N, C-alpha and C positions, 0 to 999 in steps of 0.2 A: 227790177225788184227780184229778190231771191224767192224761189218757190219752196225751198225746204229750210227747216230750222231745227236745231238740236237744243234741248233744254235739260239741264242737270236736275235730277230728282233728289231732293234733300229730305223727303219724307221717310219715316221709318217703315219697315216692311209690313207692319201690322196696320198701318194707316190707310187701308184700302179705300174707305169712304172718302177721306180727305183727298186722296189722289184722284178719285173719280170726279169729285167736284172741281178739282183744279183743271183737268183736261176738258171738262165741260165748259169752263170759262174760256179756255183757249179756243175751243171750237166756235163759241159765240163771237170771238174776235176774228174768225176766219182762218184759224190754224187747226187743221184736222189731224188727229192722231193717226200716224201711219205705222210706226214701229216702236217696240218696247225693248230696251236694252238694259244692261247691268247698271249703268249710271244715269239713265234718263230716258227721255222720249224724243222721237223724231216726228216732226209735224210736216204736213204738206199744205201749202196755201190753197184755200178754197173759199166758197161762199159762207159768210157767217150764218149759222143755223142754231136753233134752239133744240138741242138733242140731249139725250140722257146717256151717261156712261155708268158702268158697273165694274167693280174690281172684285173678283172672287178668287178662291184659293183651291187648287187641285193638288193635294199632297203627293199623289203618285207621280206627278211630273217632276222633271229635273232639268237643271241648266245643262247637263251633260247629254241630253237627248238630241240627236241630230235632226229629227223631225218629230212632230207631235205623235204621241202614242195612240194606239187604237182607242183606248179608254178616253183620252183627251178629245179625240175627234167625235166620239159618241156624245160626250158631254157638250161639245160645241153644237152638235146637231140638235140636241135637246133644247139648248138655249135659243137656237135659230127658230125652232118651232114656236117658241114663246115670243118671237119678235126681236131677239137680240142678235146682232151681227158680231161675229168674232173678229176682233181687231188685231190682237197680238198677245204674246205672252213672254214671260221670262221666268223659267223654272215653274214653281207652283203658282205664280201670280198670273191670272188671266184677265184680259181686258175685253169688255163687250160694249157695244153701242146700239142704242135704239132710237128711232125717230118717231116712235109712238108718243102721243101726248101724255098718256098715262100707262106706261108699260107695266106688264106683269112682273113682279119681282122675281129675280132668278132664284134667290134663296128664301124659302118660306119656313124651313125647319131651323129654328135658332140653335137647337142642340147640334144638328149636323154642321151648321155654319161654324159654331165654336170649335168642334172637333177638327174641322178642316183648317181653320186658322192656326190652332194650337199645334197640330202636326206639322204644318208648313213652317211655323216659327221655330219649332224645336230643331228642324233639320237645316235651317238657314241662319237667321239672325241670332237666336239664342245660342246656337253652337259656336258661331264665329265670335260673338261678343264674349261668351263664356271662356273660350280658349284665349282670347286676347287679354281678358281681365286676369286670368290665371298666370299668363306669361308676365304681365306687368307686376303682379304681386311677387312672383318668384324673383324677378329682377330687383325689386325694392328690398326684398329680404336679403338678397345676396350682396347688395351694396350698402346695406344699413350701417354696418360697422365702418365702412369707408366714409359715409356721410357723418357719422358721429365723430370720427377722427378729425374730419375737416372742420366741423363746426365747433368742436371742443378742444381736443388736443392740439389741433392746428392753430391755436391762438385766435379763435373766433374768425379765422380767415374765411371759412365757409359762408358765414353770414354776410361777408362783404363781397364774396366772389360772385359777380353777376352771372357768369356762365353757369355755375352750379345752381344758383337760386332760380334762374330762368328755366333751366332744363328740368330741375326737380318739380317746379311748379307746373310745367307742361305735362310731365308724366302723371302727376297727381290729378290734373284737370282731365286728362284722358281716362284715368281710372274712375274718377267721380262720374264722368259722363256715362261710361259703360255701366256702372253699378246703378245709376239712376234710371237709365233706359231699361235695364233688365228688371229692376225692382218694380218699376211702373208697369211693365208688361205683365209680370206675374200677379201684381195686385189687380190689374184689369181682368186677368183670366179668372182669378178666384171670385171677384165680384160677378163676372158674367156667369160663371158656373153656378153660383148661388142663385142668381136671377133666373137662369134657364131651368134649374131644377124645380122652380116654383111656377113654371109656365110663362115666365116673362122673356124679354129680349136680352140680347147681349148688352153689357154696359157700354156707354159711350167712352171712347178712349181719349186720352189727353194729347191729341195730335198737335195742338199748338205748343205744348210743353216740349214735345219731341222736335218740332221744327225750330223753335227758338233755341232749344238746347244745342241743336246742330250748328246754328249760327254762332252761338257763344263758343262752341268748340273750335270752329274754323277761325274765328277772330282771335281767340286765345292762342291757338296753335301758331298763327302767323306772328302774333306779338311775341310769343315765347321763342320762336326760332330767330326772329330779328334781334331780340334782346340777347339771346345766347351768342350769336355770332358777333354782334356789336361788342359785347363784353370780352369775347375771346380775341377779337382782332384789334379793338381799341380805335378802329377807324371805319367810318361808314362805307368807304369804297370797298374795303375788304369784305365787309358784311354783305354787300349787295351781290357781288359775284359768287360768293360762297353759298348764299341762300339760293340763288338761281341755279347753281350747279347741283345742290342737293335736291332741289325741286325737280330739275330735269332728270336726275338719276332715278328718283322715286317714280316719276311719271313713266320713265322708260321701262321700269320693272313691271308696273301695273299694265302698261300697254302690251308688253311682251307676253304676260300671262293671259291677258284677254285675247291677244292675237292667236296664241296657241290653242285656246279653247275654240275660237271661231274657226280656225283651220281644221281642227279635228272634227267639228260638227259638219263642216262642209264636205269633208271626206266621207261622211256617213259612218263613222266608227260607232261601235257599240257604246252604251252608257258606261260600262265598266272600263273599256279601253280608254275612252276620253277622260274619265275620272283619274285613272292611273297616270296617264301622261301629264295631266294638269297638276296632280300632286307632286310628281317627280320634278316637273318644271318649277313649281313653287319652291320646293326645297332647294334646288340648285340656284335659282335666282336669289332666294333669301340669303344663302351662304355667300354668294358673290357680292351682293349688296352690303351685307353686314361686314364682310371682310374689307370691302372697299372703303366704307365709311370709317371703320375702325383704324384703317391705315391712313386715311386722308386727314381726319380731324387732328390727331396728334401732330402730323406733319404741318398742318396749317397753323396750329398753335405754336409749334417750335419756330416756324418761319417768322412769326410775329412776336416771338418772345422778347426780342431786343428792341422792339418798337418803342420810341420815346425815351430810350436810355442814351446817355452820353458816355461813350466808352473810348478807351485808348489801349493799344497793345503794350505789353510790358515783357521784356526779356530778362531772365535771371539765370543764375547758375545753381544747379541742384547740389546735393551733398557730394556727388561724384564729379563735380566740375563740368557737367554737361549743360549746354544752353537749353532752356525751356521757355515757352511763351505762355502767358496768361493774359486775361483781360481785366483791366482796371475800370471800375465804374466811377463816373464823375457826376452822379446825379445830385440835385439839390435836395438836402435833407432839412426838415423843420427843426431838428436838434442834432448837434454834432458834439464830439468830444471837446473840440476847441471851445464851443459855447460854454461847456462846463469847466473850462480852465484846465483841462487835462493836456499835458505835454505829450506829443506823439514821438516815438523813437525815430530818429533820422534815418536809420539803416533799414527800415521796414516800409515798403510801399503800402499805403492804405487805400481801400476801396470804399466808395460811398454808393450804396445800392438802394434805390427807392422803387417800391412796387405798389403803386396806388390801385385801389379797387373801388368799385361802386356797384351796388345792387339795388333792387327796389326796397330792400329792408334796411340797409346800412351802407356806410361808405367810410373810407379811411385808407389805410395802407400799412405795409410792412416795410421797415427801414432798418438798414444795417450799415455799420461803419467798423471795419476791423482790418487786420493785417492780411493782405492778399497772399503774401509769401512770408511765412514765419520761420526764422532760423531756429536752430537748437538753442535752448536757453530759457529764460523766464518768459512766461506768457505775457504778451503785450496788452495794453489796455484795449478794450473792445466795447462796442455799444450796439444793442439790438432792441428794437421796440416796435410795437404795433399800436395803431390808433383805430378804434372802431366807434364811429359816431352813429347812434341808433336814431331811427325816425320816431320811435315810441319808447317811452320810459319802461312800460311793461315788458317790452321785448328785451331791453337792456337787463332788467331784473331777472327775466326768465333765463337768458343766456348766461348771466353771471352765476346764478344759482347752480346751473348744471356744470359750468366750468369748474367752480370750486368743488362741487361734489365729485367730479371726475378725478381731480387731483387728491381729494381726501381719501380715495381708495388706495393711494400709493404712499410710500414712506416719505415722499417729498411733497406732501400736501401743503396748501396755503394756510397761514395762520393770520388772524386779525391783528393789526398793529395800529399805532397812533398815526392818524392822517393829517394832523394839524399843519405840520411843516410843508406837506405836499399840497395843501389847499384842497384836499379831496374829501368827499363824503366818507369814504372808507379806504383803507389801504390793507392789502394782504401781502405777506412775505412768505417765501419758502426757505427751508433750512439752508444755511450758507450765506444768507443775506445778499445774494446777487440778483434775486428775482423779486420783482415788485408788481403787484396788481393794483392799479390806481383807479378808483371809481369816482367819476364826476357826474354831474346831473344828466348829461346827454351822451356820455361816452365812457369807454373803458380803455385804459392804457396799460399795456403789458410791457414791462421794462426789464432788460437784463444788462447788467454792467459787469464787465470783466476787469479785474485789477483796478477797481476804483472804489475808494472809501467815500461814500456819499455824505456830504455835509448839508446842513440846513440851507445854506445859500444855494447849493446846487439843486436841492429839492424845489426851492422857489423858482429857479430857472426852468426846471422841467415843467412845472405847473404853468408858467407864463408862456412857454412855447407849445405845449401839447394839450393844455386844458381849454383852450379857447380857439 
């Protein structure tokens, strides 16, 4: 049987009382706390005992200290005199153990206890969560126009794009988690401050909310990453190895930073020197990691861009009489020009491209049939359309309203037309008569016809093929 065991700590930094109760339960099971680290606890097997643990906060301590400071040692000696054995620490957080049946509390001054917790929180969790929240908000602001373009101008493609929806949901989940944790802490601090000022004790914190919130974040992050890569690759096999690769790279970055911190502390460097080296290493590792992911993800998506498509090479002569090669798509389309009775020019090779999408919000696809190589002369007939099937009608109405409003700001905005022949609830057209927006109970169809005069018979064919 193994004598040592490591356990991940998923509690928030301010949940000292909950952490103390947890390691007490482990001790009663025969696992004695031996070491405290950044991500959890190390236990050593021993005899089950009924002991007491206490977690206190010493704001002057830092994770960058090679050894406990003189003040820390004085504080530990003071606790030892009261029957509390110093077990370990990580930064401002100190762990003590007592075998007394009713030990004297370490902290009897609630005001001093609140000040210690708050100062420790400001320099650790509040700082890190605040910076991360700010970074996410800046990123969301910077990509907002791109998201609006994808969801609206891009023909509702964003709402169908699983990778976009999953990644956006993951980012919003992380931001929500950070804001809830920070908001709950400051609410606890204000309540505790009010209570202490009237001679009472610090308020009880919501450690269960923190713990379950962390579970939700981890599960949501795993689901979001799996959904993202599955949508990007279109095949579970590609998803698995990509997720594993990203996870391995992230773990390597975290391990490298922690290893540099551990090495610096073992070398006995000063707090300022260790902090400087760790900050520099964090910046370098972040740049390398971000650059690697930014280069890898597009390459991964490009490598799978043709997955599921039926293609064939085609050689043609350009205007200068030189041979050129292109790719003709032979995908199956739900609606083709031939279905509409349109005769295709014999001298022009046509391509049929289908790009299906599926997300947790909607599914459908973008479809195109047009001339792959168009010689000089009249524009040949062409067909392009997208189908977006919504899971909820309110989402359909919300997206439709914003799509129409988007185009209303331009000179080529949509105008309401008669939808009887199309079998639709509503039909919108844009100037020129080549663009149609067809609204059905559960879906929206965007249709563009090039060099085709639409008849009522063709409208019925479109409804029969795309509305069900």
